C-alpha positions as YAML, in Angstrom:
chain: A
units: angstrom
residues:
- id: 1
  name: MET
  ca: [16.12, 12.30, 52.12]
- id: 2
  name: LYS
  ca: [15.65, 14.91, 49.43]
- id: 3
  name: PRO
  ca: [13.74, 13.80, 46.32]
- id: 4
  name: LYS
  ca: [15.80, 13.12, 43.22]
- id: 5
  name: LEU
  ca: [15.56, 15.88, 40.65]
- id: 6
  name: ASN
  ca: [15.09, 15.59, 36.91]
- id: 7
  name: LEU
  ca: [18.01, 17.46, 35.37]
- id: 8
  name: PHE
  ca: [15.80, 18.62, 32.49]
- id: 9
  name: THR
  ca: [12.81, 19.95, 34.42]
- id: 10
  name: GLY
  ca: [13.96, 20.43, 37.99]
- id: 11
  name: SER
  ca: [10.96, 18.44, 39.16]
- id: 12
  name: LYS
  ca: [10.71, 15.05, 40.79]
- id: 13
  name: MET
  ca: [12.02, 12.17, 38.71]
- id: 14
  name: LYS
  ca: [9.67, 11.40, 35.78]
- id: 15
  name: LEU
  ca: [12.00, 9.53, 33.45]
- id: 16
  name: PRO
  ca: [9.74, 6.48, 33.02]
- id: 17
  name: VAL
  ca: [7.03, 8.79, 31.64]
- id: 18
  name: VAL
  ca: [9.54, 10.47, 29.32]
- id: 19
  name: ALA
  ca: [10.76, 7.08, 28.14]
- id: 20
  name: ALA
  ca: [7.25, 5.84, 27.43]
- id: 21
  name: ALA
  ca: [6.39, 8.99, 25.50]
- id: 22
  name: THR
  ca: [9.51, 8.90, 23.34]
- id: 23
  name: VAL
  ca: [9.22, 5.20, 22.56]
- id: 24
  name: LEU
  ca: [5.58, 5.77, 21.59]
- id: 25
  name: ALA
  ca: [6.60, 8.66, 19.34]
- id: 26
  name: ALA
  ca: [9.11, 6.44, 17.55]
- id: 27
  name: ALA
  ca: [6.60, 3.63, 17.12]
- id: 28
  name: ASN
  ca: [3.83, 5.92, 15.85]
- id: 29
  name: LEU
  ca: [5.13, 6.15, 12.29]
- id: 30
  name: HIS
  ca: [3.11, 8.02, 9.71]
- id: 31
  name: ALA
  ca: [1.27, 5.87, 7.17]
- id: 32
  name: THR
  ca: [-0.09, 7.08, 3.85]
- id: 33
  name: ASP
  ca: [-2.75, 5.25, 1.81]
- id: 34
  name: LEU
  ca: [-2.70, 5.57, -1.99]
- id: 35
  name: LEU
  ca: [-6.10, 4.48, -3.35]
- id: 36
  name: LEU
  ca: [-6.11, 3.57, -7.04]
- id: 37
  name: ASP
  ca: [-9.26, 2.60, -8.95]
- id: 38
  name: PHE
  ca: [-8.59, 1.00, -12.36]
- id: 39
  name: SER
  ca: [-11.18, 2.35, -14.77]
- id: 40
  name: LYS
  ca: [-12.06, 2.97, -18.39]
- id: 41
  name: PHE
  ca: [-11.78, 6.51, -19.70]
- id: 42
  name: SER
  ca: [-14.90, 8.65, -19.03]
- id: 43
  name: THR
  ca: [-16.50, 6.11, -16.67]
- id: 44
  name: PRO
  ca: [-17.29, 6.65, -12.97]
- id: 45
  name: TYR
  ca: [-14.68, 5.72, -10.38]
- id: 46
  name: THR
  ca: [-14.91, 5.24, -6.65]
- id: 47
  name: SER
  ca: [-15.38, 8.47, -4.71]
- id: 48
  name: GLY
  ca: [-12.22, 9.48, -2.85]
- id: 49
  name: TRP
  ca: [-10.01, 7.22, -4.94]
- id: 50
  name: ASN
  ca: [-7.61, 8.09, -7.78]
- id: 51
  name: PRO
  ca: [-8.61, 6.85, -11.23]
- id: 52
  name: VAL
  ca: [-5.97, 5.09, -13.30]
- id: 53
  name: TYR
  ca: [-7.33, 4.85, -16.82]
- id: 54
  name: ALA
  ca: [-6.75, 2.33, -19.57]
- id: 55
  name: THR
  ca: [-8.29, 1.92, -23.01]
- id: 56
  name: GLN
  ca: [-11.06, -0.62, -23.35]
- id: 57
  name: THR
  ca: [-9.96, -3.83, -25.12]
- id: 58
  name: THR
  ca: [-6.70, -2.17, -26.29]
- id: 59
  name: ASP
  ca: [-3.15, -2.71, -25.04]
- id: 60
  name: THR
  ca: [-2.41, 0.22, -22.71]
- id: 61
  name: PHE
  ca: [0.50, 1.54, -20.67]
- id: 62
  name: ALA
  ca: [-1.54, 3.00, -17.80]
- id: 63
  name: SER
  ca: [-0.08, 5.58, -15.45]
- id: 64
  name: ILE
  ca: [-0.78, 8.27, -12.87]
- id: 65
  name: SER
  ca: [1.73, 10.85, -11.64]
- id: 66
  name: ASN
  ca: [2.14, 12.73, -8.37]
- id: 67
  name: ILE
  ca: [-0.61, 10.79, -6.60]
- id: 68
  name: ASP
  ca: [-2.45, 12.99, -4.08]
- id: 69
  name: GLY
  ca: [0.27, 15.60, -4.63]
- id: 70
  name: LEU
  ca: [2.76, 13.44, -2.68]
- id: 71
  name: GLY
  ca: [5.23, 12.81, -5.51]
- id: 72
  name: TYR
  ca: [4.48, 9.11, -5.98]
- id: 73
  name: ASP
  ca: [4.10, 7.79, -9.54]
- id: 74
  name: PHE
  ca: [2.40, 4.57, -10.65]
- id: 75
  name: THR
  ca: [2.57, 2.70, -13.97]
- id: 76
  name: PHE
  ca: [1.04, -0.53, -15.27]
- id: 77
  name: SER
  ca: [2.10, -2.11, -18.56]
- id: 78
  name: HIS
  ca: [0.16, -4.22, -21.09]
- id: 79
  name: VAL
  ca: [-3.31, -3.99, -19.58]
- id: 80
  name: ALA
  ca: [-6.73, -3.17, -20.95]
- id: 81
  name: THR
  ca: [-9.91, -2.36, -19.08]
- id: 82
  name: TRP
  ca: [-13.52, -3.44, -19.06]
- id: 83
  name: ASP
  ca: [-16.45, -1.70, -17.42]
- id: 84
  name: ASN
  ca: [-19.86, -3.14, -16.63]
- id: 85
  name: GLY
  ca: [-21.37, 0.33, -16.40]
- id: 86
  name: ASN
  ca: [-22.55, 0.11, -12.81]
- id: 87
  name: ALA
  ca: [-21.70, 3.47, -11.25]
- id: 88
  name: THR
  ca: [-22.61, 2.33, -7.73]
- id: 89
  name: GLU
  ca: [-19.90, -0.36, -7.66]
- id: 90
  name: SER
  ca: [-17.17, 1.19, -9.76]
- id: 91
  name: LEU
  ca: [-14.28, -0.44, -7.92]
- id: 92
  name: THR
  ca: [-15.45, -4.01, -8.48]
- id: 93
  name: ARG
  ca: [-17.42, -3.50, -11.69]
- id: 94
  name: SER
  ca: [-14.51, -2.19, -13.73]
- id: 95
  name: GLY
  ca: [-10.82, -2.92, -13.80]
- id: 96
  name: PHE
  ca: [-7.71, -3.98, -15.69]
- id: 97
  name: TYR
  ca: [-7.15, -7.32, -17.31]
- id: 98
  name: THR
  ca: [-3.99, -8.87, -18.72]
- id: 99
  name: PHE
  ca: [-3.93, -7.87, -22.37]
- id: 100
  name: GLY
  ca: [-2.43, -10.73, -24.37]
- id: 101
  name: ASN
  ca: [-2.66, -12.89, -21.25]
- id: 102
  name: GLU
  ca: [0.79, -14.37, -20.53]
- id: 103
  name: THR
  ca: [2.30, -13.42, -23.89]
- id: 104
  name: LEU
  ca: [3.10, -9.96, -22.50]
- id: 105
  name: ASP
  ca: [4.68, -8.72, -19.27]
- id: 106
  name: HIS
  ca: [2.09, -7.11, -16.99]
- id: 107
  name: THR
  ca: [4.38, -5.20, -14.63]
- id: 108
  name: PHE
  ca: [3.40, -2.32, -12.35]
- id: 109
  name: THR
  ca: [5.71, 0.10, -10.58]
- id: 110
  name: LEU
  ca: [5.39, 2.54, -7.70]
- id: 111
  name: SER
  ca: [8.16, 5.14, -7.66]
- id: 112
  name: GLY
  ca: [9.13, 8.31, -5.80]
- id: 113
  name: LEU
  ca: [9.63, 6.37, -2.58]
- id: 114
  name: ALA
  ca: [12.44, 6.72, -0.03]
- id: 115
  name: GLU
  ca: [14.84, 3.99, 1.00]
- id: 116
  name: GLY
  ca: [13.68, 2.14, 4.11]
- id: 117
  name: MET
  ca: [9.96, 2.77, 3.64]
- id: 118
  name: THR
  ca: [7.69, -0.24, 3.93]
- id: 119
  name: VAL
  ca: [4.82, -0.60, 1.48]
- id: 120
  name: SER
  ca: [1.90, -3.03, 1.80]
- id: 121
  name: LEU
  ca: [-0.28, -3.71, -1.22]
- id: 122
  name: TYR
  ca: [-3.99, -4.52, -1.03]
- id: 123
  name: ALA
  ca: [-5.93, -5.51, -4.16]
- id: 124
  name: CYS
  ca: [-9.55, -5.83, -5.19]
- id: 125
  name: ALA
  ca: [-10.87, -8.25, -7.78]
- id: 126
  name: ALA
  ca: [-12.78, -6.80, -10.70]
- id: 127
  name: TRP
  ca: [-16.20, -7.86, -11.97]
- id: 128
  name: ASP
  ca: [-17.67, -8.29, -8.50]
- id: 129
  name: GLY
  ca: [-14.83, -10.46, -7.28]
- id: 130
  name: ASN
  ca: [-15.45, -13.38, -9.60]
- id: 131
  name: GLY
  ca: [-13.03, -16.24, -10.05]
- id: 132
  name: ARG
  ca: [-11.03, -14.48, -12.75]
- id: 133
  name: GLY
  ca: [-9.22, -12.31, -10.22]
- id: 134
  name: GLY
  ca: [-5.57, -12.38, -11.20]
- id: 135
  name: TYR
  ca: [-2.57, -13.44, -9.13]
- id: 136
  name: VAL
  ca: [-0.54, -10.44, -8.00]
- id: 137
  name: VAL
  ca: [3.14, -10.75, -7.10]
- id: 138
  name: PHE
  ca: [4.45, -8.08, -4.74]
- id: 139
  name: GLY
  ca: [7.02, -7.94, -1.95]
- id: 140
  name: ASP
  ca: [6.86, -10.95, 0.33]
- id: 141
  name: SER
  ca: [3.91, -12.59, -1.47]
- id: 142
  name: GLY
  ca: [6.31, -15.11, -3.03]
- id: 143
  name: ALA
  ca: [6.88, -16.22, -6.60]
- id: 144
  name: THR
  ca: [3.30, -17.48, -6.98]
- id: 145
  name: GLY
  ca: [1.71, -14.28, -5.69]
- id: 146
  name: VAL
  ca: [-1.74, -13.92, -4.10]
- id: 147
  name: GLN
  ca: [-5.06, -13.92, -5.94]
- id: 148
  name: ALA
  ca: [-6.98, -10.64, -5.83]
- id: 149
  name: GLN
  ca: [-10.38, -11.15, -4.23]
- id: 150
  name: THR
  ca: [-13.22, -9.06, -2.87]
- id: 151
  name: ILE
  ca: [-14.15, -9.81, 0.73]
- id: 152
  name: GLY
  ca: [-17.83, -9.23, 1.37]
- id: 153
  name: ASP
  ca: [-19.70, -6.47, -0.46]
- id: 154
  name: PRO
  ca: [-17.51, -3.34, -0.69]
- id: 155
  name: GLY
  ca: [-20.44, -1.17, -1.80]
- id: 156
  name: THR
  ca: [-19.65, 2.42, -2.74]
- id: 157
  name: THR
  ca: [-17.14, 3.02, 0.09]
- id: 158
  name: PRO
  ca: [-14.74, 0.06, 0.09]
- id: 159
  name: THR
  ca: [-12.19, -0.28, 2.89]
- id: 160
  name: LEU
  ca: [-9.08, -2.41, 3.41]
- id: 161
  name: ALA
  ca: [-11.32, -4.98, 5.09]
- id: 162
  name: ASN
  ca: [-12.91, -5.64, 1.68]
- id: 163
  name: LEU
  ca: [-9.58, -6.10, -0.08]
- id: 164
  name: THR
  ca: [-6.94, -8.83, -0.23]
- id: 165
  name: LEU
  ca: [-3.53, -8.25, 1.35]
- id: 166
  name: ILE
  ca: [-1.06, -9.19, -1.37]
- id: 167
  name: GLY
  ca: [2.27, -8.58, 0.36]
- id: 168
  name: THR
  ca: [4.66, -6.12, 1.96]
- id: 169
  name: ALA
  ca: [7.98, -4.83, 0.61]
- id: 170
  name: THR
  ca: [10.81, -2.62, 1.86]
- id: 171
  name: VAL
  ca: [12.09, 0.09, -0.48]
- id: 172
  name: ASP
  ca: [15.76, -0.04, -1.48]
- id: 173
  name: ASN
  ca: [17.97, 2.79, -2.75]
- id: 174
  name: THR
  ca: [16.24, 2.83, -6.15]
- id: 175
  name: GLY
  ca: [13.09, 4.32, -4.58]
- id: 176
  name: THR
  ca: [10.95, 2.03, -6.77]
- id: 177
  name: LEU
  ca: [8.90, -1.11, -6.10]
- id: 178
  name: ASN
  ca: [7.68, -3.52, -8.77]
- id: 179
  name: GLY
  ca: [5.03, -6.19, -9.07]
- id: 180
  name: THR
  ca: [3.14, -8.19, -11.67]
- id: 181
  name: LEU
  ca: [-0.42, -9.21, -12.54]
- id: 182
  name: ASN
  ca: [-0.85, -12.76, -13.79]
- id: 183
  name: GLY
  ca: [-3.57, -15.13, -14.97]
- id: 184
  name: ALA
  ca: [-6.47, -16.32, -12.85]
- id: 185
  name: ALA
  ca: [-5.01, -19.85, -12.91]
- id: 186
  name: GLY
  ca: [-1.69, -18.62, -11.53]
- id: 187
  name: VAL
  ca: [1.67, -17.22, -12.57]
- id: 188
  name: GLY
  ca: [2.82, -18.38, -15.98]
- id: 189
  name: THR
  ca: [-0.58, -19.67, -17.08]
- id: 190
  name: ALA
  ca: [-2.36, -18.62, -20.26]
- id: 191
  name: SER
  ca: [-5.55, -17.55, -18.47]
- id: 192
  name: GLU
  ca: [-6.68, -13.96, -18.19]
- id: 193
  name: GLY
  ca: [-6.18, -12.15, -14.88]
- id: 194
  name: GLN
  ca: [-8.24, -9.22, -13.62]
- id: 195
  name: VAL
  ca: [-7.89, -6.64, -10.87]
- id: 196
  name: GLY
  ca: [-10.19, -3.74, -9.95]
- id: 197
  name: GLY
  ca: [-7.93, -1.54, -7.86]
- id: 198
  name: PHE
  ca: [-4.91, -1.27, -5.57]
- id: 199
  name: VAL
  ca: [-4.28, 0.36, -2.22]
- id: 200
  name: PHE
  ca: [-0.65, 1.00, -1.31]
- id: 201
  name: VAL
  ca: [-0.13, 1.60, 2.42]
- id: 202
  name: ILE
  ca: [3.19, 3.40, 2.82]
- id: 203
  name: THR
  ca: [4.91, 3.61, 6.20]
- id: 204
  name: GLU
  ca: [7.48, 6.36, 6.21]
- id: 205
  name: VAL
  ca: [11.00, 6.18, 7.62]
- id: 206
  name: PRO
  ca: [11.21, 7.86, 11.06]
- id: 207
  name: GLU
  ca: [13.25, 11.05, 11.24]
- id: 208
  name: PRO
  ca: [16.75, 10.65, 12.77]
- id: 209
  name: GLY
  ca: [15.78, 13.06, 15.54]
- id: 210
  name: THR
  ca: [12.83, 10.85, 16.49]
- id: 211
  name: LEU
  ca: [15.07, 7.80, 16.70]
- id: 212
  name: ALA
  ca: [17.58, 9.71, 18.83]
- id: 213
  name: LEU
  ca: [14.81, 10.85, 21.16]
- id: 214
  name: ALA
  ca: [13.56, 7.29, 21.46]
- id: 215
  name: GLY
  ca: [17.07, 6.13, 22.34]
- id: 216
  name: LEU
  ca: [17.34, 8.82, 25.00]
- id: 217
  name: GLY
  ca: [14.02, 7.80, 26.45]
- id: 218
  name: ILE
  ca: [14.99, 4.12, 26.60]
- id: 219
  name: THR
  ca: [18.30, 4.96, 28.25]
- id: 220
  name: ALA
  ca: [16.60, 7.22, 30.78]
- id: 221
  name: PHE
  ca: [14.06, 4.54, 31.55]
- id: 222
  name: ALA
  ca: [16.83, 1.98, 32.16]
- id: 223
  name: ILE
  ca: [18.69, 4.36, 34.48]
- id: 224
  name: SER
  ca: [15.57, 5.15, 36.47]
- id: 225
  name: ARG
  ca: [14.81, 1.43, 36.84]
- id: 226
  name: ARG
  ca: [18.28, 0.75, 38.23]
- id: 227
  name: LYS
  ca: [18.01, 3.60, 40.77]
- id: 228
  name: LYS
  ca: [14.71, 2.36, 42.22]
...
């Protein structure tokens, strides 16, 4: 019996390999990390991160535009910053705190996103991860949020392993995600809340062509399985 031919290559049937490759391509979505270090003006920030500045002990609307040249914008309302002056631990030694505590709305936004993207937020507590780390509400973290903490000693090159996963959200047609920083005793309490920095991990929407290719691969795989 003659070997079956692949209509695309003219070679022996290799559809299972094609299917595996296309499914892998669809699953291997591109992720982008936005690293934001909350700092006082003119003070050191963590190498490789993006400084978001606020005024020390003064109500500030903090912002950074076009992060890493990718078109994403970040804002944070009604925060101030404190810095302990330790340049070797800038991420955990400085950060934002809730100016006016719970008398003001401490909302942050990330905009410039595309519908369907998923965004996970990691946070670091300020002041060496002490107990005043604020509760951050974001995505699926729930109404009570998650308290920002520092895991281990992040040193001068912190990674996601040193940060707290707050939550994950899916972007709607507004292209904007919101969250809040709250007091160290929880949402709606009068205590001060602090946070040293954020990392947003953005998973992009796969291109339609990639999805179509994945569908073709799955179909081809199913056909080849039936013919065996």
